[in-house]
C-alpha positions, 0 to 999 in steps of 0.5 A: 527887813526889821528886827526888834531885839527885846530884852533886858541889860544884855540887850540894851548894853548896860554897863554897871560898876564904873560905867553906870549913867553912862550910855549903853554899849556901842557893842551891845549885841543889837549894834553888833548884829545890825553892822554884820547885817548891813544896810538891808536890816533895821536893828532896833534895840528895845532893851532895858536893864532890869526887865524881867519877862514875868507879867507880875514883876515890878520890873516886867518888860509888859509895863515898860515904854519899849513894850509899847514901842514893841507892840506898836510897829511891825517886824520881820524878825524878833529876837527876845532875851528876858528871863535872867531877871526873873530869877530874882527872889521877888520876881519868881512865881514858878516854872509853869507862870515864867514859861507862861508869860514867855509863850504869851510874849512869843504868840504876841510877837508872832502876831506883829510880823509884817 
């Protein structure tokens, strides 16, 4: 079974501070999930730090290369962990817009099922 983990730095395993520029943590939750689920599952980390769910954000997930990877494939399970970066003043457009963009992403994910 194929599992897509889409999200921001928490998904990617981004390590800030003294770790900037180093590879993502091998303990990011998609890697841990892969170890827990075992070889019958393929867990794919499609997280990237700074990404937002808002379609109008300058750093929106919708505009990323990882989004293109996500929509070009089929998935049995999709985990979405976005939203924290949408709270930044520059990106926040209100609850209704946030909910609408998130709902659209969920509908899109449902359509990518196997």
